[in-house]
A tleap script that builds the chain and sets N, CA, C and O, in Angstrom:
source leaprc.protein.ff14SB
mol = sequence {
  NMET GLU LYS LEU PRO SER PHE LEU ARG ASN
  SER ILE THR TRP ASP GLN ALA LYS GLU MET
  PRO ARG HIE ALA ASP PHE THR MET ARG SER
  ASN MET PRO ALA TYR PHE CYS ASP PRO ARG
  SER PRO TRP GLN ARG GLY THR ASN GLU ASN
  THR ASN ARG LEU LEU ARG GLU TYR PHE PRO
  LYS GLY THR ASP LEU SER ASP TYR SER GLN
  PRO GLU LEU ASP ALA VAL ALA ASP GLU LEU
  ASN ASP ARG PRO ARG GLU THR LEU GLY TRP
  ARG LYS PRO ASN GLN VAL PHE ASN GLU LEU
  LEU LEU ASN PRO THR ASP ALA PRO THR CTHR
}
set mol.1.N position { 0.811 -1.195 0.000 }
set mol.1.CA position { 0.000 0.000 0.000 }
set mol.1.C position { 0.857 1.263 0.000 }
set mol.1.O position { 0.471 2.278 -0.580 }
set mol.2.N position { 2.001 1.202 0.640 }
set mol.2.CA position { 2.809 2.416 0.738 }
set mol.2.C position { 3.362 2.862 -0.599 }
set mol.2.O position { 3.813 4.001 -0.721 }
set mol.3.N position { 3.342 2.001 -1.607 }
set mol.3.CA position { 3.822 2.383 -2.938 }
set mol.3.C position { 2.763 3.129 -3.733 }
set mol.3.O position { 3.073 3.745 -4.753 }
set mol.4.N position { 1.513 3.080 -3.275 }
set mol.4.CA position { 0.440 3.776 -3.976 }
set mol.4.C position { 0.501 5.269 -3.694 }
set mol.4.O position { 0.891 5.678 -2.600 }
set mol.5.N position { 0.116 6.091 -4.676 }
set mol.5.CA position { 0.034 7.534 -4.416 }
set mol.5.C position { -0.993 7.800 -3.315 }
set mol.5.O position { -1.939 7.031 -3.144 }
set mol.6.N position { -0.806 8.870 -2.585 }
set mol.6.CA position { -1.666 9.162 -1.434 }
set mol.6.C position { -3.137 9.282 -1.810 }
set mol.6.O position { -3.998 8.931 -1.004 }
set mol.7.N position { -3.454 9.769 -3.015 }
set mol.7.CA position { -4.859 9.920 -3.380 }
set mol.7.C position { -5.555 8.567 -3.580 }
set mol.7.O position { -6.781 8.519 -3.683 }
set mol.8.N position { -4.796 7.480 -3.637 }
set mol.8.CA position { -5.378 6.144 -3.738 }
set mol.8.C position { -5.369 5.412 -2.397 }
set mol.8.O position { -5.728 4.237 -2.326 }
set mol.9.N position { -4.959 6.105 -1.335 }
set mol.9.CA position { -4.879 5.479 -0.011 }
set mol.9.C position { -5.800 6.163 0.986 }
set mol.9.O position { -5.394 6.428 2.117 }
set mol.10.N position { -7.015 6.449 0.593 }
set mol.10.CA position { -7.951 7.124 1.497 }
set mol.10.C position { -8.502 6.182 2.560 }
set mol.10.O position { -8.580 6.539 3.736 }
set mol.11.N position { -8.878 4.988 2.147 }
set mol.11.CA position { -9.425 4.001 3.068 }
set mol.11.C position { -9.421 2.642 2.387 }
set mol.11.O position { -9.155 2.531 1.191 }
set mol.12.N position { -9.720 1.618 3.162 }
set mol.12.CA position { -9.824 0.262 2.629 }
set mol.12.C position { -11.042 -0.391 3.282 }
set mol.12.O position { -11.317 -0.178 4.463 }
set mol.13.N position { -11.756 -1.176 2.508 }
set mol.13.CA position { -12.923 -1.882 3.041 }
set mol.13.C position { -12.664 -3.371 2.943 }
set mol.13.O position { -12.336 -3.891 1.876 }
set mol.14.N position { -12.815 -4.050 4.065 }
set mol.14.CA position { -12.557 -5.479 4.146 }
set mol.14.C position { -13.820 -6.248 4.466 }
set mol.14.O position { -14.790 -5.723 5.013 }
set mol.15.N position { -13.764 -7.493 4.105 }
set mol.15.CA position { -14.780 -8.459 4.471 }
set mol.15.C position { -14.591 -8.778 5.959 }
set mol.15.O position { -13.579 -8.397 6.547 }
set mol.16.N position { -15.532 -9.457 6.555 }
set mol.16.CA position { -15.420 -9.881 7.952 }
set mol.16.C position { -14.692 -11.224 8.017 }
set mol.16.O position { -15.142 -12.140 8.706 }
set mol.17.N position { -13.594 -11.343 7.318 }
set mol.17.CA position { -12.911 -12.633 7.185 }
set mol.17.C position { -11.941 -12.896 8.332 }
set mol.17.O position { -11.491 -11.975 9.014 }
set mol.18.N position { -11.633 -14.170 8.525 }
set mol.18.CA position { -10.763 -14.579 9.627 }
set mol.18.C position { -9.326 -14.098 9.460 }
set mol.18.O position { -8.575 -14.048 10.435 }
set mol.19.N position { -8.928 -13.739 8.217 }
set mol.19.CA position { -7.550 -13.292 8.010 }
set mol.19.C position { -7.350 -11.808 8.336 }
set mol.19.O position { -6.269 -11.270 8.097 }
set mol.20.N position { -8.355 -11.150 8.869 }
set mol.20.CA position { -8.268 -9.717 9.142 }
set mol.20.C position { -8.139 -9.342 10.622 }
set mol.20.O position { -8.464 -8.208 10.971 }
set mol.21.N position { -7.686 -10.224 11.501 }
set mol.21.CA position { -7.668 -9.851 12.926 }
set mol.21.C position { -6.668 -8.744 13.257 }
set mol.21.O position { -6.773 -8.119 14.313 }
set mol.22.N position { -5.711 -8.494 12.382 }
set mol.22.CA position { -4.705 -7.462 12.679 }
set mol.22.C position { -4.987 -6.162 11.930 }
set mol.22.O position { -4.070 -5.401 11.622 }
set mol.23.N position { -6.256 -5.920 11.643 }
set mol.23.CA position { -6.609 -4.709 10.905 }
set mol.23.C position { -6.172 -3.450 11.643 }
set mol.23.O position { -5.818 -2.463 11.000 }
set mol.24.N position { -6.186 -3.455 12.965 }
set mol.24.CA position { -5.769 -2.272 13.727 }
set mol.24.C position { -4.287 -1.980 13.500 }
set mol.24.O position { -3.893 -0.819 13.390 }
set mol.25.N position { -3.464 -3.030 13.431 }
set mol.25.CA position { -2.041 -2.843 13.126 }
set mol.25.C position { -1.872 -2.213 11.747 }
set mol.25.O position { -1.069 -1.299 11.557 }
set mol.26.N position { -2.646 -2.722 10.790 }
set mol.26.CA position { -2.579 -2.171 9.429 }
set mol.26.C position { -2.950 -0.689 9.445 }
set mol.26.O position { -2.259 0.136 8.847 }
set mol.27.N position { -4.044 -0.357 10.132 }
set mol.27.CA position { -4.502 1.029 10.181 }
set mol.27.C position { -3.457 1.937 10.829 }
set mol.27.O position { -3.203 3.039 10.344 }
set mol.28.N position { -2.859 1.481 11.911 }
set mol.28.CA position { -1.840 2.287 12.591 }
set mol.28.C position { -0.608 2.495 11.700 }
set mol.28.O position { -0.079 3.604 11.618 }
set mol.29.N position { -0.160 1.442 11.044 }
set mol.29.CA position { 1.058 1.527 10.223 }
set mol.29.C position { 0.834 2.294 8.924 }
set mol.29.O position { 1.739 2.975 8.442 }
set mol.30.N position { -0.352 2.188 8.363 }
set mol.30.CA position { -0.615 2.811 7.068 }
set mol.30.C position { -1.282 4.180 7.184 }
set mol.30.O position { -1.314 4.948 6.222 }
set mol.31.N position { -1.809 4.474 8.364 }
set mol.31.CA position { -2.589 5.702 8.567 }
set mol.31.C position { -3.783 5.731 7.608 }
set mol.31.O position { -4.212 6.792 7.154 }
set mol.32.N position { -4.304 4.545 7.315 }
set mol.32.CA position { -5.440 4.395 6.416 }
set mol.32.C position { -6.576 3.710 7.175 }
set mol.32.O position { -6.404 2.581 7.636 }
set mol.33.N position { -7.721 4.359 7.316 }
set mol.33.CA position { -8.810 3.710 8.030 }
set mol.33.C position { -9.300 2.462 7.307 }
set mol.33.O position { -9.367 2.424 6.079 }
set mol.34.N position { -9.636 1.458 8.081 }
set mol.34.CA position { -10.189 0.221 7.546 }
set mol.34.C position { -11.652 0.135 7.953 }
set mol.34.O position { -12.002 0.336 9.116 }
set mol.35.N position { -12.485 -0.161 6.992 }
set mol.35.CA position { -13.907 -0.329 7.231 }
set mol.35.C position { -14.276 -1.777 6.950 }
set mol.35.O position { -13.603 -2.462 6.180 }
set mol.36.N position { -15.347 -2.233 7.578 }
set mol.36.CA position { -15.791 -3.611 7.395 }
set mol.36.C position { -17.220 -3.636 6.898 }
set mol.36.O position { -18.072 -2.871 7.350 }
set mol.37.N position { -17.461 -4.525 5.965 }
set mol.37.CA position { -18.819 -4.744 5.489 }
set mol.37.C position { -19.603 -5.479 6.561 }
set mol.37.O position { -19.033 -6.188 7.390 }
set mol.38.N position { -20.895 -5.303 6.535 }
set mol.38.CA position { -21.753 -6.026 7.472 }
set mol.38.C position { -21.751 -7.514 7.125 }
set mol.38.O position { -21.657 -7.873 5.951 }
set mol.39.N position { -21.853 -8.380 8.132 }
set mol.39.CA position { -21.916 -9.823 7.862 }
set mol.39.C position { -23.082 -10.167 6.936 }
set mol.39.O position { -24.155 -9.568 7.008 }
set mol.40.N position { -22.846 -11.131 6.080 }
set mol.40.CA position { -23.855 -11.616 5.141 }
set mol.40.C position { -24.448 -10.501 4.287 }
set mol.40.O position { -25.651 -10.488 4.025 }
set mol.41.N position { -23.602 -9.562 3.851 }
set mol.41.CA position { -24.043 -8.434 3.018 }
set mol.41.C position { -23.131 -8.287 1.803 }
set mol.41.O position { -22.420 -7.290 1.683 }
set mol.42.N position { -23.144 -9.265 0.906 }
set mol.42.CA position { -22.218 -9.237 -0.228 }
set mol.42.C position { -22.406 -8.033 -1.143 }
set mol.42.O position { -21.467 -7.660 -1.847 }
set mol.43.N position { -23.589 -7.410 -1.160 }
set mol.43.CA position { -23.807 -6.242 -2.006 }
set mol.43.C position { -22.961 -5.051 -1.567 }
set mol.43.O position { -22.788 -4.105 -2.335 }
set mol.44.N position { -22.431 -5.081 -0.341 }
set mol.44.CA position { -21.585 -3.989 0.141 }
set mol.44.C position { -20.148 -4.122 -0.374 }
set mol.44.O position { -19.327 -3.229 -0.165 }
set mol.45.N position { -19.855 -5.205 -1.028 }
set mol.45.CA position { -18.496 -5.427 -1.522 }
set mol.45.C position { -18.544 -6.054 -2.913 }
set mol.45.O position { -17.950 -7.104 -3.161 }
set mol.46.N position { -19.264 -5.386 -3.812 }
set mol.46.CA position { -19.486 -5.911 -5.155 }
set mol.46.C position { -18.216 -6.211 -5.923 }
set mol.46.O position { -18.100 -7.276 -6.530 }
set mol.47.N position { -17.259 -5.291 -5.910 }
set mol.47.CA position { -16.011 -5.523 -6.642 }
set mol.47.C position { -15.260 -6.703 -6.059 }
set mol.47.O position { -14.684 -7.504 -6.795 }
set mol.48.N position { -15.261 -6.815 -4.735 }
set mol.48.CA position { -14.605 -7.940 -4.076 }
set mol.48.C position { -15.255 -9.256 -4.475 }
set mol.48.O position { -14.561 -10.223 -4.790 }
set mol.49.N position { -16.580 -9.296 -4.462 }
set mol.49.CA position { -17.293 -10.524 -4.825 }
set mol.49.C position { -17.016 -10.897 -6.274 }
set mol.49.O position { -16.810 -12.070 -6.582 }
set mol.50.N position { -17.009 -9.916 -7.163 }
set mol.50.CA position { -16.733 -10.185 -8.572 }
set mol.50.C position { -15.305 -10.692 -8.756 }
set mol.50.O position { -15.069 -11.635 -9.511 }
set mol.51.N position { -14.366 -10.069 -8.071 }
set mol.51.CA position { -12.966 -10.502 -8.173 }
set mol.51.C position { -12.791 -11.908 -7.619 }
set mol.51.O position { -12.053 -12.711 -8.190 }
set mol.52.N position { -13.463 -12.213 -6.512 }
set mol.52.CA position { -13.405 -13.583 -5.975 }
set mol.52.C position { -13.921 -14.584 -7.001 }
set mol.52.O position { -13.343 -15.658 -7.169 }
set mol.53.N position { -15.008 -14.237 -7.688 }
set mol.53.CA position { -15.559 -15.130 -8.709 }
set mol.53.C position { -14.538 -15.362 -9.820 }
set mol.53.O position { -14.359 -16.489 -10.281 }
set mol.54.N position { -13.872 -14.293 -10.245 }
set mol.54.CA position { -12.857 -14.429 -11.295 }
set mol.54.C position { -11.673 -15.267 -10.808 }
set mol.54.O position { -11.148 -16.091 -11.557 }
set mol.55.N position { -11.253 -15.061 -9.560 }
set mol.55.CA position { -10.134 -15.843 -9.015 }
set mol.55.C position { -10.463 -17.327 -8.932 }
set mol.55.O position { -9.577 -18.168 -9.084 }
set mol.56.N position { -11.740 -17.657 -8.692 }
set mol.56.CA position { -12.145 -19.063 -8.602 }
set mol.56.C position { -11.958 -19.795 -9.929 }
set mol.56.O position { -11.906 -21.025 -9.951 }
set mol.57.N position { -11.856 -19.053 -11.039 }
set mol.57.CA position { -11.564 -19.681 -12.322 }
set mol.57.C position { -10.146 -20.269 -12.334 }
set mol.57.O position { -9.863 -21.207 -13.079 }
set mol.58.N position { -9.273 -19.715 -11.513 }
set mol.58.CA position { -7.879 -20.164 -11.434 }
set mol.58.C position { -7.625 -21.027 -10.202 }
set mol.58.O position { -6.869 -21.998 -10.244 }
set mol.59.N position { -8.277 -20.646 -9.109 }
set mol.59.CA position { -8.052 -21.311 -7.825 }
set mol.59.C position { -9.396 -21.670 -7.198 }
set mol.59.O position { -10.064 -20.800 -6.639 }
set mol.60.N position { -9.800 -22.926 -7.280 }
set mol.60.CA position { -11.068 -23.313 -6.654 }
set mol.60.C position { -11.068 -22.985 -5.155 }
set mol.60.O position { -10.015 -22.934 -4.519 }
set mol.61.N position { -12.247 -22.766 -4.613 }
set mol.61.CA position { -12.378 -22.451 -3.185 }
set mol.61.C position { -11.649 -23.515 -2.365 }
set mol.61.O position { -11.784 -24.711 -2.625 }
set mol.62.N position { -10.887 -23.076 -1.385 }
set mol.62.CA position { -10.133 -23.988 -0.537 }
set mol.62.C position { -8.730 -24.274 -1.035 }
set mol.62.O position { -7.983 -25.006 -0.386 }
set mol.63.N position { -8.358 -23.711 -2.178 }
set mol.63.CA position { -7.019 -23.928 -2.721 }
set mol.63.C position { -5.970 -23.355 -1.780 }
set mol.63.O position { -6.125 -22.244 -1.273 }
set mol.64.N position { -4.916 -24.104 -1.549 }
set mol.64.CA position { -3.792 -23.632 -0.740 }
set mol.64.C position { -2.852 -22.852 -1.653 }
set mol.64.O position { -2.121 -23.434 -2.454 }
set mol.65.N position { -2.884 -21.526 -1.520 }
set mol.65.CA position { -2.069 -20.688 -2.402 }
set mol.65.C position { -0.576 -20.840 -2.152 }
set mol.65.O position { 0.232 -20.435 -2.987 }
set mol.66.N position { -0.197 -21.418 -1.012 }
set mol.66.CA position { 1.232 -21.635 -0.753 }
set mol.66.C position { 1.812 -22.711 -1.679 }
set mol.66.O position { 3.030 -22.877 -1.753 }
set mol.67.N position { 0.944 -23.435 -2.379 }
set mol.67.CA position { 1.406 -24.421 -3.358 }
set mol.67.C position { 1.852 -23.764 -4.668 }
set mol.67.O position { 2.399 -24.432 -5.545 }
set mol.68.N position { 1.618 -22.449 -4.797 }
set mol.68.CA position { 1.957 -21.722 -6.017 }
set mol.68.C position { 3.136 -20.788 -5.759 }
set mol.68.O position { 3.281 -20.235 -4.669 }
set mol.69.N position { 3.967 -20.625 -6.775 }
set mol.69.CA position { 5.100 -19.701 -6.657 }
set mol.69.C position { 4.597 -18.264 -6.841 }
set mol.69.O position { 3.516 -18.038 -7.384 }
set mol.70.N position { 5.392 -17.311 -6.385 }
set mol.70.CA position { 5.024 -15.908 -6.569 }
set mol.70.C position { 4.891 -15.563 -8.054 }
set mol.70.O position { 3.960 -14.848 -8.422 }
set mol.71.N position { 5.798 -16.051 -8.929 }
set mol.71.CA position { 5.610 -15.762 -10.359 }
set mol.71.C position { 4.285 -16.320 -10.914 }
set mol.71.O position { 3.669 -15.697 -11.779 }
set mol.72.N position { 3.852 -17.475 -10.427 }
set mol.72.CA position { 2.568 -18.031 -10.874 }
set mol.72.C position { 1.404 -17.148 -10.417 }
set mol.72.O position { 0.481 -16.887 -11.189 }
set mol.73.N position { 1.448 -16.691 -9.166 }
set mol.73.CA position { 0.403 -15.811 -8.645 }
set mol.73.C position { 0.414 -14.470 -9.380 }
set mol.73.O position { -0.639 -13.917 -9.695 }
set mol.74.N position { 1.605 -13.960 -9.645 }
set mol.74.CA position { 1.720 -12.696 -10.379 }
set mol.74.C position { 1.154 -12.818 -11.789 }
set mol.74.O position { 0.547 -11.875 -12.297 }
set mol.75.N position { 1.348 -13.978 -12.428 }
set mol.75.CA position { 0.827 -14.188 -13.781 }
set mol.75.C position { -0.704 -14.149 -13.781 }
set mol.75.O position { -1.310 -13.595 -14.699 }
set mol.76.N position { -1.323 -14.731 -12.768 }
set mol.76.CA position { -2.788 -14.686 -12.656 }
set mol.76.C position { -3.239 -13.240 -12.431 }
set mol.76.O position { -4.200 -12.786 -13.052 }
set mol.77.N position { -2.553 -12.524 -11.552 }
set mol.77.CA position { -2.901 -11.123 -11.300 }
set mol.77.C position { -2.767 -10.298 -12.575 }
set mol.77.O position { -3.631 -9.476 -12.879 }
set mol.78.N position { -1.697 -10.513 -13.312 }
set mol.78.CA position { -1.498 -9.780 -14.567 }
set mol.78.C position { -2.613 -10.079 -15.561 }
set mol.78.O position { -3.115 -9.180 -16.236 }
set mol.79.N position { -2.996 -11.353 -15.643 }
set mol.79.CA position { -4.062 -11.744 -16.561 }
set mol.79.C position { -5.390 -11.101 -16.166 }
set mol.79.O position { -6.113 -10.590 -17.022 }
set mol.80.N position { -5.709 -11.124 -14.882 }
set mol.80.CA position { -6.960 -10.515 -14.426 }
set mol.80.C position { -6.953 -8.995 -14.597 }
set mol.80.O position { -7.981 -8.402 -14.925 }
set mol.81.N position { -5.808 -8.371 -14.377 }
set mol.81.CA position { -5.720 -6.918 -14.523 }
set mol.81.C position { -5.742 -6.470 -15.981 }
set mol.81.O position { -5.910 -5.286 -16.272 }
set mol.82.N position { -5.571 -7.421 -16.890 }
set mol.82.CA position { -5.605 -7.125 -18.320 }
set mol.82.C position { -6.925 -7.587 -18.953 }
set mol.82.O position { -7.043 -7.656 -20.176 }
set mol.83.N position { -7.902 -7.897 -18.118 }
set mol.83.CA position { -9.193 -8.422 -18.572 }
set mol.83.C position { -10.252 -7.327 -18.462 }
set mol.83.O position { -10.476 -6.802 -17.371 }
set mol.84.N position { -10.900 -6.976 -19.556 }
set mol.84.CA position { -11.926 -5.914 -19.498 }
set mol.84.C position { -13.032 -6.257 -18.507 }
set mol.84.O position { -13.408 -7.419 -18.352 }
set mol.85.N position { -13.554 -5.212 -17.831 }
set mol.85.CA position { -14.609 -5.380 -16.830 }
set mol.85.C position { -15.800 -4.495 -17.187 }
set mol.85.O position { -15.648 -3.326 -17.543 }
set mol.86.N position { -16.958 -5.070 -17.086 }
set mol.86.CA position { -18.181 -4.317 -17.369 }
set mol.86.C position { -18.289 -3.100 -16.456 }
set mol.86.O position { -18.688 -2.023 -16.901 }
set mol.87.N position { -17.932 -3.265 -15.174 }
set mol.87.CA position { -18.037 -2.161 -14.213 }
set mol.87.C position { -17.102 -1.002 -14.526 }
set mol.87.O position { -17.252 0.087 -13.973 }
set mol.88.N position { -16.149 -1.231 -15.402 }
set mol.88.CA position { -15.207 -0.178 -15.801 }
set mol.88.C position { -15.492 0.296 -17.230 }
set mol.88.O position { -14.618 0.859 -17.888 }
set mol.89.N position { -16.703 0.065 -17.695 }
set mol.89.CA position { -17.047 0.450 -19.065 }
set mol.89.C position { -16.265 -0.363 -20.084 }
set mol.89.O position { -15.908 0.141 -21.149 }
set mol.90.N position { -16.004 -1.604 -19.759 }
set mol.90.CA position { -15.250 -2.566 -20.579 }
set mol.90.C position { -13.792 -2.163 -20.766 }
set mol.90.O position { -13.112 -2.635 -21.677 }
set mol.91.N position { -13.324 -1.278 -19.881 }
set mol.91.CA position { -11.883 -1.009 -19.858 }
set mol.91.C position { -11.226 -2.035 -18.949 }
set mol.91.O position { -11.899 -2.730 -18.188 }
set mol.92.N position { -9.928 -2.121 -19.036 }
set mol.92.CA position { -9.166 -3.065 -18.220 }
set mol.92.C position { -8.737 -2.383 -16.925 }
set mol.92.O position { -8.461 -1.183 -16.926 }
set mol.93.N position { -8.675 -3.136 -15.809 }
set mol.93.CA position { -8.228 -2.532 -14.549 }
set mol.93.C position { -6.867 -1.844 -14.660 }
set mol.93.O position { -6.675 -0.758 -14.114 }
set mol.94.N position { -5.920 -2.473 -15.366 }
set mol.94.CA position { -4.602 -1.836 -15.476 }
set mol.94.C position { -4.689 -0.535 -16.271 }
set mol.94.O position { -3.932 0.399 -16.006 }
set mol.95.N position { -5.587 -0.463 -17.227 }
set mol.95.CA position { -5.777 0.760 -18.003 }
set mol.95.C position { -6.339 1.872 -17.114 }
set mol.95.O position { -5.859 3.004 -17.154 }
set mol.96.N position { -7.352 1.547 -16.316 }
set mol.96.CA position { -7.969 2.534 -15.426 }
set mol.96.C position { -6.962 3.009 -14.382 }
set mol.96.O position { -6.877 4.202 -14.091 }
set mol.97.N position { -6.205 2.074 -13.826 }
set mol.97.CA position { -5.189 2.430 -12.827 }
set mol.97.C position { -4.152 3.385 -13.431 }
set mol.97.O position { -3.802 4.396 -12.821 }
set mol.98.N position { -3.668 3.059 -14.624 }
set mol.98.CA position { -2.675 3.926 -15.272 }
set mol.98.C position { -3.248 5.301 -15.587 }
set mol.98.O position { -2.548 6.307 -15.469 }
set mol.99.N position { -4.519 5.353 -15.989 }
set mol.99.CA position { -5.165 6.646 -16.232 }
set mol.99.C position { -5.224 7.475 -14.947 }
set mol.99.O position { -4.996 8.684 -14.975 }
set mol.100.N position { -5.531 6.822 -13.820 }
set mol.100.CA position { -5.565 7.538 -12.541 }
set mol.100.C position { -4.192 8.069 -12.160 }
set mol.100.O position { -4.068 9.176 -11.636 }
set mol.101.N position { -3.163 7.274 -12.424 }
set mol.101.CA position { -1.813 7.733 -12.113 }
set mol.101.C position { -1.414 8.938 -12.950 }
set mol.101.O position { -0.720 9.836 -12.474 }
set mol.102.N position { -1.858 8.949 -14.205 }
set mol.102.CA position { -1.523 10.059 -15.109 }
set mol.102.C position { -2.391 11.283 -14.847 }
set mol.102.O position { -1.958 12.413 -15.077 }
set mol.103.N position { -3.615 11.063 -14.367 }
set mol.103.CA position { -4.573 12.168 -14.149 }
set mol.103.C position { -5.196 12.050 -12.771 }
set mol.103.O position { -6.383 11.742 -12.669 }
set mol.104.N position { -4.436 12.284 -11.700 }
set mol.104.CA position { -4.973 12.102 -10.346 }
set mol.104.C position { -6.170 12.982 -10.032 }
set mol.104.O position { -6.933 12.663 -9.121 }
set mol.105.N position { -6.358 14.065 -10.744 }
set mol.105.CA position { -7.519 14.925 -10.474 }
set mol.105.C position { -8.823 14.259 -10.913 }
set mol.105.O position { -9.905 14.699 -10.525 }
set mol.106.N position { -8.723 13.191 -11.728 }
set mol.106.CA position { -9.905 12.445 -12.138 }
set mol.106.C position { -10.295 11.372 -11.142 }
set mol.106.O position { -11.320 10.712 -11.314 }
set mol.107.N position { -9.499 11.187 -10.106 }
set mol.107.CA position { -9.774 10.136 -9.118 }
set mol.107.C position { -11.050 10.450 -8.360 }
set mol.107.O position { -11.315 11.608 -8.039 }
set mol.108.N position { -11.850 9.420 -8.070 }
set mol.108.CA position { -13.064 9.644 -7.261 }
set mol.108.C position { -12.702 10.232 -5.904 }
set mol.108.O position { -11.637 9.938 -5.361 }
set mol.109.N position { -13.570 11.046 -5.365 }
set mol.109.CA position { -13.294 11.687 -4.070 }
set mol.109.C position { -13.924 10.925 -2.923 }
set mol.109.O position { -13.693 11.279 -1.767 }
set mol.110.N position { -14.700 9.905 -3.187 }
set mol.110.CA position { -15.320 9.141 -2.105 }
set mol.110.C position { -14.828 7.724 -2.101 }
set mol.110.O position { -15.242 6.929 -1.257 }
savepdb mol mol.pdb
quit
């Protein structure tokens, strides 16, 4: 997170997952508030749910990611970031991210 420009580090929203017990440490170290979705409320985290669905195409639920090398995980991330998304007007996530980096004044304020 510290490599991101400050205008992209306003806050983070997490699921109520078991891997988040140290969220307070993250908030203190990053100076970025962490928010949590309500339990059993997937509509509050639409992008997360969609991304999870896409990841399941590569890693079925319950997959032990430690069985994969970092280059293998990076290749999946690169592929997903180069995949057009309806929610982005059929632009690719990497394209939108690069546009934000080039034009930070276009970044959403909320």
